[in-house]
N, C-alpha and C positions, 0 to 999 in steps of 0.2 A: 737759220740756214745760210751758208756761205754764198756769196754772190757767184754767179756763173763766170764772172770776169775776174775772180779772185787771183788767178795766176797770170792774168794778162797785164803787161806793163802799161802804165798810163801813157798818154800821148806826150810828145815833146811840147813844153810850154813855149810861149813867145820868148825869144832870147832877151836877156838883160842887155842894156846898153853900157853898163859899167860892170866889168868883170869882178867876180867874187870868189871866195873860197868856201868849200864845205868843210867846216871846222871839226867834223867828227863823222867818220863813215867806216863801214866794215866791207871793204871790197871782197874779202875772202869769203863772205857769206852771200854774195850776190851772184846772179846768173851771168853767163857770158864771160869773156876774157877781160882782164884789167885794161887792156888797150881799147877794147870796144867801149867799156864804161867811161874811160877818160875822154875818148873822142866825142861820145854822146854828150857828156857834161860840157866839154869845151864848146860844142856847137851852140849852146844856149848861154854862154858867158860864165860858166863855172870852170875856171881855168886852174884851180888848185884844190887839192883834197888832202885832209889829214887822215891817214890810215891808222886806226887805233888797235892796239894789241890788248887781248883779254886773258892770255895765258902765255906760257913760255913759247909754245910752238907758234901761236898766232903773232907774238911779238917778234920772233925771228923773221917770220914772213913779212910783217910790216916793214922791218928794217931792210930786208932784201928788196922789197918792192920799191921803197923810197930810193934806195941806191940805184935802181934801174930806171926810174922815171923822175925827170926833173919837176914834174907837176905834182908829185906825191911827197908828203912829209910824213914821218912816222912818230907814233908814241908807243911806248912799251910798258907793260904792267901785268900784274895778276889782278883780274877783276875781283871786286869784293866778294863775289860768290865762289870764286875759284880757291881762295885761301882756305876756307873751311873744308873744301873737298880734298885739298892736299893733306891737311892735318888729320881730318877725321875719316877720310875715305869717301867714296861715292858709289855705294852698292847698287844704286838704281841706274847708274850710267847716264845720269842726266846731261852731263857735259859732252862736249865733242870727243873727249878722250875715252869715253865708255866707262865701264865699271872700274873702280880703283880701290885698292886697299888703303887703310890709314897709314900715313907716312910720319905723322907726329911733327913736332917743331923742327926737327932736323931736315925733314923734306921741304918744309916751308923756307927754311934758311937757304937750302940749296937753290930752290926756285928763285928766291929774292936775289941770290948772287948772280944768276943768269940775267935777271932784269937789270941789275946794276951794271954788268958788263955791256949789255946792249945800249943802256942809256949813255954810255960814253961815246958812242959812235956819232960822227958829225951830222949825218942825215936823220938822226933821231932827235926830234925837237921837243919832245914832251914825255913825261912820265904819267901814264894813265891808260885805261881808266881804272882809277883806284878810288877808295872811299868806303862808304858803308851802305848796306842794303838790308833794312829790317823787314822788307817784304818777303824775300825768298829765303833768307837765312834765319833760322830759329835761334833761340837763346843759347843753345849749345855751341853754335859757331861764332858767337859774337867776339870772343877773346881772340881767336885766330884772325878774324876779319879786322879788328882794330889794330892788332900787332902788325899786320900786313900794311895797313893804311899808314901807320906811323913810319914804318920802314920806307915806304914809297916817298913820303914827304922828305925824309932825310936824303934819299937818293936824288930827288929832284933838286934840292938845294945844293947838294955837293957837286952836281954836274952843271948847275946853272940852267936847268931845263924847266919848261912850264909844267905845272901840275894839273892834270885833267881829272876832275872829280865826278864819280858816280854817286849820286845821293838819292836813295829811294826810301821814302818814309823814314828818314834818319836826320832831318835837318838840324835839330839841336845837337845831336852827338857829332855830326860832321863839323859844325862850327866850333864846338868845344875842343875837339882834337886839333883843329887848325890853330886855335888860340893857344893850346898847351904846347904844341910843337913849334909854333911859329911858321906861318905859311911862306912858301917860296914867293919870290918877287912877283912872279906871274902865275896866277891861279885861276883856272877856268871851271866853272860849274857847267858840266856838259848836260844837255837836255834839262835845262833849268826847270825845277819842279816846285819851287817855293812860291810863297805868296808875295804881295806887295811889301809887307813889312820886312820879310827876309831879304827882298831885293834892296831895300834901304840899308840893311846891315851889310850886305855884300858890297854895296856901293861905298860905304864908309871905309871898308878895308881894301878897296880897289880890286875886288874880285870880278873877273869877267863872267858874264852870264850868257850862255849859248842857248838859243831857242830853236826847237825842232818843230816838226810838222804838227805835233799835238797842240800847238798854240792856235791852230785853226779849228780844233774840234769844238762842237757845240757846248760840251760840258766843261770847257776849259777857261771859263771867264776869269778865274783866279790867275791863270798864266797871263792873260791879256792885261789884267790889272798890274801884274808885276812888270811886264814889258812897258807899260805906260809910264811907270815911274823910274825905271832903270836909266841911269845916265847913258846917253846915246854913245859915248865913247867907250862904254864897257859892254856893249851888246855884240854878240856873234850870232851866226846862223849855222845850222847843221841839218843833216838828214838823219843821223843814226841809222842809216840804211843797212839792211833792208827793212827796218822797223819804222813805225811812226809816220807812215805815208800821210801827207797833208790832204785835207778835204779839197776837192770832192772825191778823192781817190782812196780814202781810208780803206784798209783791208786788202789793197793791191800792193805789189812789190814796190818798194822804195829804192831810189838810186840817186846819186849826186845830180843828175840832170833835172831833178824836180826842185832843186833849191829855189829857182825863180818863183814858184808858187808860194813858198813860205816867205820869201823876201817881200813880195807884193802884199801879202797879208799883214806882215809886220809893219810895212810902210803905212798901210791903212790904219792900223791900230795907233800908230804914233802921229798920224795926221801929217805925214810928209810924203814927198813923191818918191817913187821907187829908186830913182837915180841917187837921191840923197841917202836913202837907207843902204843901198848897195855900196856907195862910197864909204859910208861909215863902217859897215861890217868888214869891208875889204881891208881898210886901214887898221881896224881893231884886230883882226885875225893875224895880220903880219906883225903887229905889236906883241900880241899874246904869245906867239910862238917864235918871235925873234928871227923871222926870215926875210 
């Protein structure tokens, strides 16, 4: 049974003393205005957010929002689950665009061309979220997904932008494609979901690992083990809001203002104080996205 508080936003946490960035959020999927969300976040020390695009329309919105707000940076991409919908169609209308007819490779190329054009804009600092998702996309969509991922890697490198990776139950294939294509200079694993061994591999390649509210979940010891071994200079923090609300508010709406809850949990896992963790993730996010 859902909690009776499921739709009630969690309370404001105690403000951080060191300002940080939410390295991955979806303001277009959250309630209230952008201005309200940014003000609420800033009131607790979250002074910068990275607004992430998942499709052409959302990527345009991300770019426009970043252009209008100094505290917002944009990334643009076709989400790994979006590429198969473009190529094969979406008869169930699962995505925000509703039901769609199959467009084939030509439609994917057209959409990638739009992402490429957006990636050239100065307030777009990353290409993502792209990558692979073996959880939601079945075998029939894998070819489109991987072709899209490879194209996004090329776009990120050509424009000198960060690459933001969505990796869901696809660790080995994501690492394989990055190796085959050659990763961009700055690569971020959003909502890091690998184990400690994978964290060591990411560290060897200099990939940033961004931890979300699920690092606080009871069943997420593997994530905590990964955070414990990840080099502190490669660690970021994110909400992925409105998803992955940290404990004790799991199941309620997430938003950038809840970043302090996750920062404090991360500091505890690492055995450092929250100011040290906030200082690290703030510097790392600026370095990852070159702002």
